[in-house]
N, C-alpha and C positions, 0 to 999 in steps of 0.2 A: 487676324489673318490666319488662314490654314497653313500649316507648315508644309512646304512643297516636297520636302524630303519624305515626310510621312505619307503624303498623298501618292507619291511615286511608288514607295514601297508597297502601299496597300493595293494600288492598281496592278502592280506586278503580281501580288498575291492572288488577286482575282483571276488574273490570266492563268496562274498555275493550276487553278481548279479545273481547267479544261485539259490539263495534261495528265499523264499517268501518275498515280500516287506513289509509285515506287521510285520516282526520280529523286535525286538528292536536292538539297536546298540550293546548291550552287548551280545545278542544271536548271532549276526553276527560275533563278534570277536572270538567266539569259533569254527568257521568253520575251516577246515583244509586249509593250505596255498594253494592257487591256483597254478597250474602248468603253468608257463609262456609259456611253449612250446605249450600249448593248448589254447592260448589266443583267437583264432578265434572261440572257442566254447562258448564264453561268451553269455549268454542269454540276448537278448535285451528286453527292456521294464520294467525291474525290477528297482525299485527306489534305489538310492545309500543311504549312511548313512543319518540318520535324522539330526545329528548335525555336523557342520563343523569341530569341534575340534576332532572328531573321526578319521579323516584322518591322523592327526599328521603332517600336512603341515608346521605348525609354531611352533617354540620352545619358551619356556618361557611364558610370559603373551601373550595370543593369540591376544589381541587387538594391540600389537606392530607390528604384521604381520612380525615377524622376521623369514625368511624362513630357513628351515632345509637344510643342504647340499644335493644337488641333484635337488633343484628347481632353475631354471634359470630365472632371472629377464629379462623382455623385455619391450620395449616401442616403439610404432610406431612414425615415424618422425613427423607426424601431428596427433593430437588427435581428436577423435570423441567428439563432444559437447554433454554433458549430464547434462543440467541444472547447469553448472559450477562446477559439482562434480570433485574432484581430484580422480586419480586412481593409483593403484599399480597392476602390472601384473607379473605373473610367469607361466612358463611352466614346466611340469613334463614329461620326456621321459623315458620309462622303461629301466632298466639296460640291456645293450647288444644291445639296439636298437638305431637307428639314424634317424633323419629327413633327407630328400633328396631334393635337388634343381632339379626340372625337368622343364627346360626352364625357364619361369618366375614364376613358382609356387613353393611353399614350401609344401612338403608332410610330414605330421607327422604320425608316425607309430601307429598302433592299440595299445591301452593302454595309449596313451598320454592324459594329462589333462591340460587344460588352466584354470588358476585361475585369476579372475579379481575382485579386491576390489574397491568399490566406497565409498568415504568418503568426509567429509567437515571439513576443519579447522574452529575452532571457530572464528579465525581472519585471513582473507586471507593475511594480511600483515605479518603474522607469520605462514607460511605454515607448519613449522616443529613443531609447538606448539600443544596445545590441539586440539583434533579432535573427530569427531563422525563418525564411520563407519556405513553406511546404509545397504549395501548389498554386498554379494560375489556371483559371477556367476561362475559356473563350466561348462566347456564343456569337455565331456569325449568321446574319440574316441573308440567306440565299434565295434564289428565285422560287424554290419550292417550300420555303419556310426557314425556320431556325434550325441550326445544327450546333451541337455542343462538343467541345474538345478539351480534355484535361491535360495539363502539362505538369510534370513533377520536377521540382528543383533538385539539383545535385547538392552534395554536401558542401562543396566549395562555394556555393551560391554564385556561380559564374554563368549559369544558364538553366533552362528548364526544357525537358524533352517531352514530346507528345507520347502519352501512354493511354491509348484507348481502352486498355484493360484495367486501368486504375492501379491501385496499389495500397500499401499500408506502411507506416513508419512509426517508430517510437519517438515521442516528443517529450522533452523534459523542460521544465521552467520553474521559476519561483513565483508563487502567487502574491497577491497584495498583502497577505498576512505573514509573508516571509517563509512559508512552507514550501518545500520542494514537491512538485507534482510530476507524475508520469502518465502519459496518455498514449494509447495505441491508436494513432490517427488513421482513419480509413479514407482513402481517396476513391470516390465512386468511378466506376467505368462509364464509358460513353453511353451505353444503353440505360444505365441506372439514372442518368440525368433526367430522363423523361418521367421517372417515378414521381418527382416533385414538380418539374417544369412541364406540367401536363394540363392543357386546356382543350377540352373536346377532342382528346386523343392526339393532339398536336403539340410539339415542343413549343413552350411559351416562356418568355422571360419573367422573372420575379423581381420585385424590388424597384422596378422602373415604372410602376404605375403612378398615376397623377397623385393619388392620396399619399403615397410614400415620399414623394419628392417636393410636395407643396409646403415647404417650411423654410425658415431662415437657417442658413449654414455659412460658416466662414469659408470663403473661397478667395484665394490670393490676398489674404489679410483683410478682407472686407466681409461683413455680414450681409448676406443677400439671399433672397428667395431663390432656390435652385432653378425653378422653372422660369423665373424672371431672368436669371443669368443665361440660361440656354437661349432665351429670346434675344437678349442683348448680343449674344454671340452669333446671331443669325441662324440658329439651329432648331428653332421651335416656332410653330404657328399656333394661333388661337388661344394663347394664354391671356385670360381676361383680368387677372389679378388674384392675389392669394385668397381673398374672401369669396371668389366666384367659383371656386372648384373644391372638391372634397379634400380633406386633409386628415392625417392621422397623427397621433401623439407619440412621444417617446415613453415606452412603458417603464423605463427605469427612473423616470422623474417622479419622485415620491410626493411632490407638491400637488400633483394632479389627482383627480378623482379615481378611487380604487377600481371601480367598475370599468372606467374608460381604459385604464392601464391594463387590466386583465384582458379586455377584448382586443386591445392593440397587440398584446403578446400572442393571443390565439390566432389573430389574423396573419401575422408574419410567419409564425411557426407551424400553423395547422391548416389555414384556409386555402392554401394552394391545392390541397387534396379535398378538404371538407368545404366544397362549394358545388353549386349545381353543375358547373362545367368540369369538375375535377373527378379523379378516379374513385373518390370516396363518396360520390353523390348518392349512392344507394343506401348509405348509412342513415340518411335523414338528419345528420348532424352538420350544420352549416355555420362555420365559425368566423365569418367575415366581420370586420369592425362595425359595419353598418347594421348587423343583425339585431333585431329587437324581439323576435318571437322566442319566448322562453323555452318552448319545446325544441325548436331548432338549435338552440344553444345547448341543449342537453339537460335542461332542468326537469327533473322527474321523468326523464325519458328512458325507456328500456332500450338496450342495444339491439340492433338488427342482426348483425352477424359478427359479434366480437370474439366468439369462440373462447379459447383460453385467456384471451386478453381481458375478459371481464372479471377474471378471478372469481370470487364468491359474492360479488356485488351485483345489485339489481338495476341500478340507475346510473346514467352517465354523470349526472350531478345531483346530489342530495342536498338541498338547501340547509345551510348551517352545519353540515356534517361532511367536511372535506375528506376525512379518512374513510368514509363509506362510499365515496364517489369513484366510478370507474376512470374518469378523466385523470384524477390524481394517481390512481393505481398504475396507469399506463405511463404517465409522465415520469413517475418515480421508479421506473424499471429500465434495465438494459437487456432484459431477457428477450431473445428473438421470439416473435409471436405475441409478445406483450407490449414491448416498448413502443411508444409513439413520440415523435415521428419514427417511421420504420427504418429510415436511413438518415445519414447526415450527422449522427452523433453516436459515440460509444461511451459517453459519460452522462450523468444526470445533471441537468441544469438546476442547481440548488436554489438559486434566486428565483428562477421561473416557477419552480414548484411552490415555493413559499408565497409568491404573488398570487397564484391561482388558488392556493389554499385559503389565503386571507380573504379573497373575493367570495369564495363559496361559503366560508364561515360567517361572512357578513350578511348573507342572505337570511331572510326570516324563515325559520324552519316550519315544517307543517305541524 
């Protein structure tokens, strides 16, 4: 059953989008409940609530991120690298509405909200222990399309405030090997969200594609296919069974084929830009998991417009020679104009670089 409190809070939130963005959260809360039948009349461009807590997405102590009934947890098979941050993700689908599978796409109805929390355990060897939440990103499906809103958590971990200009903060933690690490964590501004969440020049969610969610995950203490769970909750139509839809693997699973793991990594970290509908389409480098064309994967391919990003190298991928490949050069850098992805990280993903190196070196050289 959908939690009525969350439904009421969210409907009030939708109503607030029709009001002036300068109003306080308390003023917004006095607005009449928005008629869900008129959801397509939502005015775009109005800011949502100033404070994350106003939505009522989480019960109890907000820093516990304990979702109220009606929020569905989800997790892509392979995670996007964001400076080693851990993440918890939830989706809100309005009562009476359902997501739909259309071909290989997952369409979420207007009024849906994606909630993504970024946090760091104090000690990575104890991921369930003390932690610091850095930011929460909301993606809200309005009548004109998706809008993204970044919230930055305070030091006391009592709430997060809307910061459309983004920000940065120093993060310290102890890694799995017991070494202390310091990261200058960058929180993207609202406009930067479209740099990655870009499909045909429109803001578009990542990580909630059919292939990313079509696998077994523990939910409420039970191992279940995520899309099957959504269906059981009355929130998804047209799921035909796990084997009837595309699926991707976890690139960190070393028991799986190396090439599949490498392509899964490139898909989640690079393909949102490097696809025909993405902003890097002119590069001719298409890094989706399903890609089989060697040239489109970058094998023996000269760059189109890499500029300084190419370094002194000639090909995106040189089979058998990872150290001579532009792909590795850019992944292994934090220099502006060289580093890829362009935003979303300020550190090098060591494990990711080693995975792609191993894949390239496994290729038969010319």
